[in-house]
C-alpha positions in Angstrom: 154.4 191.1 82.4 155.3 189.2 85.4 152.0 187.9 86.3 151.3 186.5 82.3 152.0 182.6 82.1 155.4 182.2 81.5 157.1 180.2 78.7 160.1 177.7 79.0 163.2 179.3 80.1 165.2 178.3 76.8 161.9 179.9 75.1 162.0 183.2 77.2 164.3 185.7 75.3 162.5 185.4 72.1 159.1 185.1 73.6 160.3 189.2 75.0 160.9 190.7 71.5 161.0 194.4 71.5 160.1 196.7 69.6 161.8 198.7 66.6 163.7 201.7 67.3 163.5 200.5 71.4 166.2 203.2 73.3 166.1 200.7 76.6 166.4 197.0 75.0 165.6 193.7 77.5 169.5 192.0 77.4 168.2 189.1 79.7 165.1 187.6 81.9 165.5 185.2 84.5 163.6 184.1 87.7 160.9 187.6 86.9 163.9 189.9 86.6 163.8 192.0 83.7 167.3 193.7 83.0 167.7 196.4 79.7 170.6 198.9 79.1 170.0 202.1 77.4 171.5 203.4 73.8 173.3 206.0 74.3 173.9 205.9 78.0 177.9 207.2 78.9 177.8 205.0 81.9 177.6 201.1 82.1 174.1 201.1 83.5 171.4 197.9 84.0 168.4 198.9 84.6 166.5 196.0 86.7 163.1 195.4 87.5 161.2 193.0 89.5 157.3 193.0 90.1 157.2 196.6 90.8 160.2 197.6 92.1 163.0 199.1 89.7 166.7 199.8 90.5 170.0 201.1 88.3 172.8 198.8 88.5 176.6 198.8 87.3 177.7 196.3 85.2 179.7 194.9 88.5 176.1 194.1 89.4 176.0 196.9 92.6 173.0 198.7 93.0 173.5 202.5 92.6 169.9 203.7 92.7 166.4 202.6 93.7 164.9 199.8 95.2 165.0 196.0 94.9 164.7 193.4 97.4 167.6 191.8 98.5 167.3 188.1 97.4 167.1 189.7 93.9 169.9 192.4 94.4 172.2 189.0 94.7 170.8 187.5 91.8 171.7 190.3 89.3 175.0 190.9 91.8 175.9 186.9 90.4 174.5 187.2 87.1 176.8 190.3 86.1 179.8 188.6 87.5 179.3 185.7 85.4 178.0 187.4 82.7 180.9 190.1 82.6 182.7 189.3 79.4 179.0 189.6 77.7 178.5 192.6 79.4 181.6 193.7 78.4 181.1 193.1 73.9 177.8 194.2 74.6 179.1 197.2 75.6 181.3 197.9 72.7 178.9 196.7 70.3 176.3 199.4 71.4 178.6 202.1 71.2 180.4 200.7 67.3 177.1 199.7 65.9 174.6 200.4 67.5 173.3 197.1 67.9 172.3 194.8 70.7 171.9 191.1 72.1 170.7 189.3 74.4 172.5 187.6 77.3 171.7 184.6 78.9 170.1 184.6 82.4 171.0 182.6 85.6 171.1 178.5 84.7 
């Protein structure tokens, strides 16, 4: 998807709809970084993609596994720090109500 023409930043999350029953919904997108979470995960983890690289991060933005460019790792770290409250609310919502929402990227 990174090679496709991108819509304006404020329309990107609407442009990336999730199929019904998706167990790893996209929760944020910015600077060609895709951030997903997994339903049923016992640990707070983010599944992040950029180009051909994939990695797993904790909710504090620390990389746990995978390969990821240093600059994009920093973006994920900053995003997780800025969006900490949203991530915590999302986690509770996913566990209690099996629901999900999108979180803004970096502005």
